[in-house]
C-alpha positions, 0 to 999 in steps of 0.5 A, a space after each residue: 373480961 370480968 373475971 376479977 380473980 386477981 391473977 397477974 399477966 405473964 411477965 415478959 420472961 414467962 411469955 417468951 417461955 410459953 411461946 418457945 413451946 409453940 414451934 409454928 411461932 417461928 414460921 417466917 411469912 411471905 414478908 420475911 418476918 415471923 407470922 403474927 398469928 391473930 386467927 386463934 378463933 378459927 384454930 389455935 396453934 399447938 404446943 410441942 407437948 400436944 404434937 408429941 402426944 399425938 405422934 407418940 400414940 402412933 409410935 408406941 400405943 396404937 391399938 383399937 379401944 375396947 376391942 382386945 386384951 393385948 397390951 396395945 389395946 389396953 393402953 389405947 383404951 386407957 388413953 381413950 378413957 383417961 382423956 375422957 376423965 381429963 376433959 371432965 375434970 377440966 370442965 367440972 363434969 363427970 366422965 360418964 357425961 362426956 361423949 366424944 365427937 369429931 367436932 363441936 358441930 357434930 356434938 350440936 347435931 347429935 343433940 338435934 338429931 337425937 331430939 328429932 329421933 325422939 320426936 319420931 317415937 324412937 328411944 322408947 318411953 324414956 325419950 318421950 320427954 325430949 320429943 317436940 312438935 307443932 306448938 313447941 319452940 326452940 330459941 337461939 340468938 342472932 349471934 350464933 355461929 351457923 353450927 348452932 343455928 342451922 341444926 335447929 332450923 332443920 330440927 324445926 323443919 322436920 318436927 313442926 316446932 317454931 324457931 325464934 331468937 334473942 335480938 341484939 343491941 347495936 353493939 352486937 351484944 344480946 338484948 337482955 330485955 328480949 328474954 320474953 321470947 323464951 315462952 312457956 312452950 319453949 323446949 330448948 334454948 341454944 346459945 354461944 358462950 362467947 361470940 366468934 365475931 364480937 368477942 362478947 360474953 353472953 349473959 349466961 345467968 340471965 338466959 339460963 334463969 329464964 329458960 329454967 323458969 319455963 322448964 326449957 333445956 339449955 345447950 351452950 356452945 363453948 367453942 370461943 370460951 373454953 380456951 380463954 376462961 374457966 368453963 365450969 358446967 356445974 356452975 353454969 347450970 346448963 344441960 348440954 355444952 359442946 367443946 372443940 379440941 382444935 380451939 383449945 390447943 389440941 388437934 383437929 378431928 375431935 370434939 365433945 358433947 357434955 350432957 347431964 347424965 339423965 338426959 343422955 340416958 333418955 336420948 336415942 342414938 344417932 349414929 349406929 354400928 359397931 362399938 355402941 351395941 349391947 346385943 344384936 339379932 337379925 331384926 333388933 338391936 339393944 344399945 350401950 348406955 351413954 357415953 358409948 351409945 353415941 360413939 359408933 365406929 372407930 374413934 380419934 384416939 390419937 387426937 384424944 391423946 393430943 387433946 389431953 396433953 393440951 388440957 394438961 398444958 392449960 392446967 399447968 399455965 393456969 386459966 386464971 393467968 390466961 384470963 389476965 394475959 388476954 385481958 391486957 391483949 384485948 385492951 391493946 387490940 381495942 385501943 389500937 384498932 379503934 385508933 385507925 381512921 376508917 376502921 369500924 369495930 363490930 362489937 363492944 368497944 369496952 373490954 368488959 364482958 368480952 375476950 380478944 376477938 375483934 372483928 372490923 370493917 375497913 371503909 372502902 376496902 373488901 375484907 379479903 383485900 384487907 387480909 391479903 395486904 396484912 398477910 403481905 406484912 406477915 400479920 394473919 387475920 381472918 376474913 369473911 363472914 366467919 360462919 355468922 351471916 345473920 350477925 353481920 347482917 345485924 351490923 349492915 355488912 356482908 363480911 369483916 376482917 377479924 383479929 383473935 388473940 391467944 395466950 401467946 399473943 404479945 403486945 408487939 404483935 398487936 402493934 404490928 397488926 395496928 401498923 399494918 392495918 393503918 396502911 391498908 386504906 392508903 394501899 388502895 388509894 384511900 385517905 
């Protein structure tokens, strides 16, 4: 990574204390050892404070938000809104700019569907600035997770707008020389902060600057960055950003959209029903202002309680310390995996401008077989196309295995991963 903040890696004692907070790290795998977990990009493990916060909500505070005057209803509403404020503070945004969703995928779809509604004339005069149609362009990159590609394909199919993309260099990083695809008719640029395959950090400043020069909006997918580095939406200069709790030590089932207030005000709702209505007659409805406008129905309050605890945990640890630790782990992962004969890393080989997400292909061995062999030695890696088929196509492979580290990964676990990987090819009769 290139944070350069001077923070120090955790000492052995500090890392051991952190690991003690995560009960699942004591889980014994099929091979009889504690599982070395290298699948944090898929989902992070949870510290006790997160597990306890979610359980304690149900034990002590369970009630419906914004719907009653009794004690439990008031306390539930406080949990709900305090969680919003907590996430806003964590990303340097405003509370009224944070919309709860069930995951980051829904947050991206919320923006895409709302733009689609605006393009069909919904939302009144305020929404006309968001409308797109034939002659307009949306730009993504070849490095996107399907969640930040398919919704834009669908929006373009519905509206007649054109979808195009930023190409990649051979190592899978975004080609900074192809920004001319962001043309004056570009209305939106959507891209990942960090690739979930290569671990490469996108050139946010370059892309945002180009988008601004043509008046395009920018949506940033932070799913692979927000648990690994500070994310400051004000400094990043984007218009929308999406977040995923379960990637950030929090529970599954809750995510968030951050959007600039004036854009949220202009956006027509997507899901409609209870909790987002200001007034209803039999033939007309008036909607609440954001963020409530986008939060129809019952919400995942217990999960928000858990996510708040996760954010507090990350604040206490310090994101600068997380960066320093993962920088050391990334270096060890890259050096170790690249030393194994017959293994090709998909992505940059230098730790500069990347995090500890390392996808790799083993010569002559299917990724699922790689994963099964390593699982037999209690090393957990991801296998498949990681919901990024176009990126794998760029590398000329159908799928890969992927090791992704977290703030509690250890050097010894990296060594176990490398040792296990070094035995894969021989297991299948390779060299």
